[in-house]
C-alpha positions in Angstrom: 36.4 -57.0 -83.7 37.8 -58.7 -86.9 39.6 -57.1 -89.6 36.5 -56.8 -91.7 34.6 -54.9 -89.2 37.8 -52.8 -88.7 37.9 -52.2 -92.4 34.2 -51.2 -92.5 34.6 -49.2 -89.6 37.5 -47.0 -91.4 35.4 -46.9 -94.6 32.4 -45.5 -92.7 34.5 -42.8 -90.9 35.9 -41.8 -94.6 32.2 -41.8 -96.2 30.9 -39.6 -93.5 32.7 -36.4 -94.9 30.6 -37.6 -98.0 27.2 -37.6 -96.6 24.9 -34.6 -96.5 22.8 -32.5 -94.0 21.3 -34.4 -91.1 17.3 -34.0 -91.2 16.3 -36.4 -88.1 17.7 -39.4 -86.4 15.0 -42.0 -85.1 15.8 -45.1 -83.3 19.5 -45.7 -84.9 18.8 -44.3 -88.3 20.1 -41.1 -89.8 17.9 -39.3 -92.4 20.1 -37.1 -94.6 20.1 -34.8 -97.6 23.1 -36.2 -99.9 24.5 -33.4 -102.8 24.3 -36.4 -105.2 21.9 -39.0 -104.1 19.3 -36.5 -102.5 17.5 -38.2 -99.4 19.6 -41.1 -98.0 19.4 -43.1 -94.7 22.5 -44.3 -92.7 22.1 -47.1 -90.5 24.2 -46.8 -87.2 25.5 -50.0 -85.0 27.4 -49.3 -82.0 30.3 -51.4 -81.7 32.6 -52.0 -78.2 34.9 -49.2 -76.9 32.6 -46.4 -78.6 33.3 -47.6 -82.3 30.5 -47.3 -85.0 29.5 -49.4 -88.1 27.6 -47.3 -90.4 26.0 -47.9 -93.8 23.8 -45.9 -96.4 21.0 -47.0 -98.1 18.4 -45.1 -100.4 15.5 -47.0 -98.6 14.8 -46.3 -94.9 13.5 -49.7 -94.3 16.6 -51.3 -95.7 18.6 -49.3 -93.1 16.4 -50.5 -90.3 16.9 -54.3 -91.4 20.5 -53.8 -91.9 20.8 -52.2 -88.4 18.7 -55.2 -86.9 20.5 -57.8 -88.7 23.9 -56.4 -87.8 23.2 -56.0 -84.0 22.2 -59.7 -83.7 25.6 -60.7 -84.9 27.2 -58.5 -82.0 28.9 -60.3 -79.4 27.2 -60.0 -76.0 29.0 -57.1 -73.9 31.5 -58.0 -71.0 29.5 -56.0 -68.6 28.2 -58.7 -66.4 26.2 -59.0 -63.3 28.0 -59.2 -60.0 24.7 -60.3 -58.0 21.8 -62.5 -59.1 19.5 -59.7 -60.7 18.7 -59.0 -64.5 21.7 -57.7 -66.2 21.9 -54.5 -68.2 22.0 -56.7 -71.2 18.8 -57.9 -70.6 16.8 -54.6 -69.3 15.8 -51.6 -71.6 16.0 -48.1 -70.5 12.2 -47.7 -70.0 12.5 -50.9 -67.7 15.3 -49.3 -65.9 13.4 -45.9 -65.2 10.3 -48.0 -64.2 12.4 -50.0 -61.9 14.1 -46.6 -60.7 10.8 -45.2 -59.6 9.5 -48.6 -57.9 12.7 -49.1 -55.9 12.9 -45.2 -55.0 9.5 -45.1 -53.5 10.5 -48.5 -51.6 13.6 -47.0 -50.1 12.3 -43.7 -49.2 9.2 -44.4 -48.2 7.5 -41.7 -50.7 7.2 -41.3 -54.5 9.2 -39.3 -57.1 7.7 -35.9 -57.5 5.0 -35.5 -60.1 7.9 -33.5 -62.4 10.2 -36.0 -62.0 7.7 -38.9 -63.1 7.0 -36.8 -66.3 10.6 -36.3 -66.9 11.4 -40.5 -67.0 8.0 -40.9 -69.0 9.2 -38.3 -71.7 12.7 -40.3 -71.6 11.0 -43.7 -72.0 9.1 -42.5 -74.9 11.9 -40.9 -77.2 12.7 -42.9 -80.2 16.3 -43.0 -79.0 15.9 -44.8 -75.4 12.6 -46.6 -76.1 14.1 -49.9 -77.3 17.3 -49.1 -76.2 19.0 -51.8 -74.0 20.7 -50.6 -71.0 24.0 -52.2 -71.7 24.2 -50.0 -75.0 23.8 -46.6 -73.5 27.2 -45.1 -74.5 28.2 -41.6 -74.4 27.7 -41.6 -78.4 23.8 -42.2 -77.5 23.5 -39.3 -75.3 25.0 -37.2 -77.4 22.6 -37.8 -80.3 19.6 -37.4 -77.9 21.0 -34.0 -76.6 21.4 -32.9 -80.2 17.8 -34.1 -81.0 16.4 -32.4 -78.2 18.3 -29.2 -79.1 17.0 -29.4 -82.6 13.5 -29.8 -81.7 13.6 -26.6 -79.8 14.4 -27.6 -76.1 16.4 -25.3 -74.0 20.0 -26.3 -73.1 19.0 -25.7 -69.3 16.0 -28.1 -69.7 18.1 -30.9 -71.7 20.7 -30.6 -68.5 17.8 -31.6 -66.4 17.0 -34.3 -68.5 20.5 -35.2 -68.4 20.8 -35.2 -64.8 17.7 -37.5 -64.5 19.0 -40.0 -66.8 22.6 -40.2 -64.9 20.6 -40.4 -61.4 18.6 -43.2 -62.8 21.5 -45.2 -64.3 24.0 -45.0 -61.5 21.5 -45.5 -58.8 20.0 -48.8 -60.5 23.3 -50.1 -61.3 24.7 -49.6 -57.6 21.1 -51.4 -56.3 21.6 -54.3 -58.6 25.4 -54.8 -58.1 26.2 -54.3 -61.7 30.0 -54.2 -62.8 32.9 -56.2 -64.3 34.4 -58.9 -62.1 38.4 -58.6 -62.7 40.6 -61.9 -62.3 41.9 -60.5 -59.2 38.1 -60.2 -57.5 38.2 -56.5 -58.1 34.8 -54.9 -59.3 34.7 -52.0 -62.0 31.2 -50.3 -61.2 28.7 -49.8 -63.7 29.2 -46.2 -65.1 28.5 -45.7 -68.6 28.2 -41.9 -68.4 31.3 -41.2 -66.6 32.9 -37.9 -67.9 29.7 -37.3 -70.0 28.7 -34.2 -68.6 32.0 -32.2 -69.4 31.7 -33.0 -73.1 28.2 -32.0 -73.1 28.8 -28.6 -71.8 32.0 -28.3 -74.1 29.7 -28.8 -77.0 26.8 -26.3 -75.7 24.5 -29.1 -75.5 23.7 -28.7 -71.8 23.6 -25.7 -69.5 22.8 -24.4 -66.1 19.4 -22.4 -65.9 19.9 -18.6 -66.0 19.4 -16.8 -62.6 16.3 -14.7 -62.8 16.1 -11.2 -61.1 12.7 -10.4 -61.8 10.9 -8.6 -59.0 7.5 -6.6 -59.2 8.2 -3.3 -60.4 6.0 -0.3 -59.5 2.4 -1.1 -58.7 2.4 -4.1 -60.7 1.8 -6.4 -57.2 -1.0 -3.9 -56.2 -2.7 -4.1 -59.4 -2.4 -7.9 -59.7 -4.2 -8.3 -55.9 -6.9 -5.7 -57.3 -7.5 -7.7 -60.4 -8.0 -11.0 -58.5 -10.5 -9.4 -55.8 -12.6 -7.8 -58.8 -12.6 -10.8 -61.0 -12.7 -14.1 -58.9 -15.7 -15.7 -58.2 -16.3 -16.5 -54.6 -19.0 -18.7 -52.6 -22.3 -17.4 -52.6 -21.8 -15.5 -55.9 -23.8 -16.2 -59.2 -21.6 -18.6 -61.3 -20.3 -16.7 -64.4 -21.6 -17.4 -68.1 -19.7 -21.0 -69.0 -18.3 -21.8 -65.8 -20.2 -24.3 -64.3 -17.2 -26.2 -63.3 -15.3 -23.3 -62.0 -13.6 -23.8 -58.7 -13.0 -21.1 -55.9 -9.8 -19.8 -55.8 -8.5 -17.5 -53.4 -5.7 -16.0 -55.9 -5.2 -12.5 -54.2 -4.6 -14.5 -51.2 -2.4 -17.0 -52.6 -0.1 -14.3 -54.1 -0.1 -12.1 -51.2 1.1 -14.9 -49.1 3.8 -15.9 -51.6 4.8 -12.4 -51.8 5.0 -12.0 -48.1 6.5 -14.7 -46.7 8.7 -16.3 -49.5 7.2 -20.0 -49.7 7.5 -21.7 -52.6 4.3 -22.5 -54.8 4.6 -26.3 -54.1 5.2 -25.6 -50.4 2.3 -23.3 -50.3 -0.3 -25.9 -51.8 1.1 -29.2 -50.6 2.7 -28.8 -47.3 0.9 -26.0 -45.1 -1.4 -27.7 -43.0 -3.7 -26.7 -40.1 -2.1 -29.2 -37.9 1.3 -27.8 -38.3 0.0 -24.3 -37.7 1.6 -22.6 -34.6 0.9 -19.2 -32.6 3.3 -17.2 -34.8 4.8 -19.8 -37.3 4.3 -23.3 -39.2 5.9 -26.4 -39.0 7.3 -27.1 -42.4 9.1 -30.3 -44.1 11.6 -28.6 -46.3 14.0 -30.3 -48.5 17.6 -31.1 -47.3 19.8 -33.3 -49.6 22.4 -33.8 -46.7 19.8 -36.0 -44.8 20.5 -39.0 -46.9 17.8 -41.0 -45.2 14.3 -38.7 -46.3 15.7 -36.0 -47.9 14.2 -33.6 -45.8 14.3 -31.6 -42.5 11.5 -30.3 -40.2 11.6 -26.3 -39.6 9.3 -24.0 -37.7 8.8 -21.0 -40.1 8.0 -17.5 -38.8 5.1 -16.0 -40.3 4.1 -12.2 -40.8 1.4 -11.0 -38.8 -0.5 -10.1 -42.2 0.2 -13.5 -43.6 -0.9 -15.4 -40.4 -4.3 -13.6 -40.7 -4.7 -14.5 -44.1 -4.1 -17.9 -43.0 -6.5 -18.0 -40.4 -9.5 -16.8 -42.7 -9.4 -19.5 -45.2 -12.4 -21.8 -45.2 -11.5 -25.4 -43.7 -12.3 -28.3 -46.0 -13.9 -31.5 -44.4 -11.5 -34.1 -44.4 -8.7 -32.0 -45.7 -5.5 -30.9 -43.5 -3.9 -28.6 -46.2 -4.7 -25.1 -46.0 -4.7 -24.1 -49.7 -5.9 -27.3 -51.1 -5.5 -26.4 -54.7 -3.7 -27.4 -58.0 -0.5 -25.5 -58.7 -0.7 -26.0 -62.2 -4.2 -24.3 -62.1 -2.9 -21.5 -59.9 0.0 -20.8 -62.4 -2.2 -20.6 -65.4 -4.6 -18.1 -63.6 -1.5 -15.8 -62.6 -0.3 -16.0 -65.9 -3.7 -15.2 -67.6 -3.9 -12.3 -65.1 -0.5 -10.9 -66.0 -1.8 -11.1 -69.5 -4.7 -9.5 -69.2 -3.1 -6.5 -67.2 0.1 -6.0 -69.9 2.7 -7.2 -67.2 5.7 -9.1 -69.3 7.7 -11.6 -67.8 6.5 -12.0 -64.5 6.0 -15.6 -63.0 4.3 -17.0 -59.9 8.0 -18.1 -58.6 9.1 -14.2 -59.1 7.0 -13.9 -55.8 9.6 -15.6 -53.8 12.2 -13.2 -54.9 9.8 -10.2 -54.1 9.2 -11.3 -50.5 13.1 -12.2 -50.0 14.2 -8.9 -51.6 11.8 -7.0 -49.3 12.5 -8.9 -46.0 16.3 -8.6 -46.7 15.7 -4.7 -45.6 14.5 -5.5 -42.2 16.1 -8.6 -41.1 19.6 -10.0 -41.0 20.5 -12.8 -43.4 20.4 -15.6 -40.9 17.2 -14.6 -39.7 15.9 -14.3 -43.3 17.5 -17.6 -44.1 14.9 -19.0 -41.2 12.1 -17.9 -43.5 13.3 -18.7 -46.7 14.4 -22.4 -45.6 18.1 -22.0 -47.5 21.1 -23.4 -45.8 23.6 -21.3 -47.2 24.0 -17.4 -47.9 25.1 -18.4 -51.3 21.8 -19.8 -52.4 19.9 -17.0 -50.5 22.0 -14.4 -52.5 20.1 -15.6 -55.8 16.9 -14.1 -54.4 18.2 -11.0 -53.5 17.5 -8.5 -56.2 17.6 -5.2 -54.8 15.8 -2.0 -56.5 16.5 1.5 -56.6 14.5 1.9 -53.2 16.4 -0.7 -51.6 19.7 0.9 -52.5 18.8 4.3 -51.5 17.3 2.6 -48.0 20.9 1.4 -47.6 22.3 4.7 -48.4 20.6 6.0 -45.6 21.7 3.7 -43.1 25.3 4.2 -44.2 24.8 8.0 -43.5 23.8 7.4 -40.1 27.1 5.7 -39.3 30.1 7.7 -37.7 32.9 8.7 -40.2 36.1 10.9 -39.7 36.5 13.3 -43.0 39.6 14.8 -44.2 40.2 18.2 -42.6 
């Protein structure tokens, strides 16, 4: 960087204190309120080694034009491609996300989950990433993205997930394509622009882990929900309610009872439980297993409560469909939420039925047997779902009373 650019960088740093409050940030241009000039626009050009070149304008288009001109003057980054594929200087972030999805499906022989795909769609559409080259993905860019998401109302746990998705895509594509910097002695420095970024984001309170929930059904909430679903659901053979010509049959009472009885995850219940895998007293289920580097899953036989097995066996079979509960989980979540609202049940989610089941089953099963049902591989993860109530504590107290104890004379 020549002396002229260095001087401009120093002047920009000094001028930053005189610029007013940030209103918006879109694609390298900040909109601010200046105490002296009112609304101003600050163009930002990122330089090597994390430095920035900025200039303030009173007209937004002038800031955009200046930024484009300055970017064109910059030398190409020294990040090179060790292999024969596209370099990070030739690929934009949306192109990287698209390549990651395609390559993931090719390597794992299965597509990314629907939720992950939606995350990458949102990341690609964000103004900060929409036209950004991969080589320009610096820690400052990620920091500004997290700030913009937090200012828009996103929770820090949500931003944490988005950052994780971003980090995974960038590092894996860099490894798959062989990106890096080749040194004179033949060593290669791997392409990893987000190294040590997470710690700074946590320190700045921009990302955080999600809070653990301890909500289970209280009092008669679960019986009321089941009774509500039985009384209000349309069933085959019944007249269709007014303005519900497209209403599909949803056995909501059975769905909730199975979730609250056998601790399945919602997606497991509606996507992975099949008639083919149903056994005499259990069901074969493919569950997540990060330790399996090839498929990321494992196959296990899950024991079923007799009441749950009875509910499953009475479900009608759909021609050409092997799933036992072939329903859209988003629609099921919406109906559960509406029922809670109708019954004035606050802060209860469908996934809380898993908390309910695990907490109740823990009273009659040891933890190793319980892990066969829940699918957890460690007791640490299982304990997140143990939310004991007063009645459970009383039950434990009764068990303690039956143990022998020598009292002082």
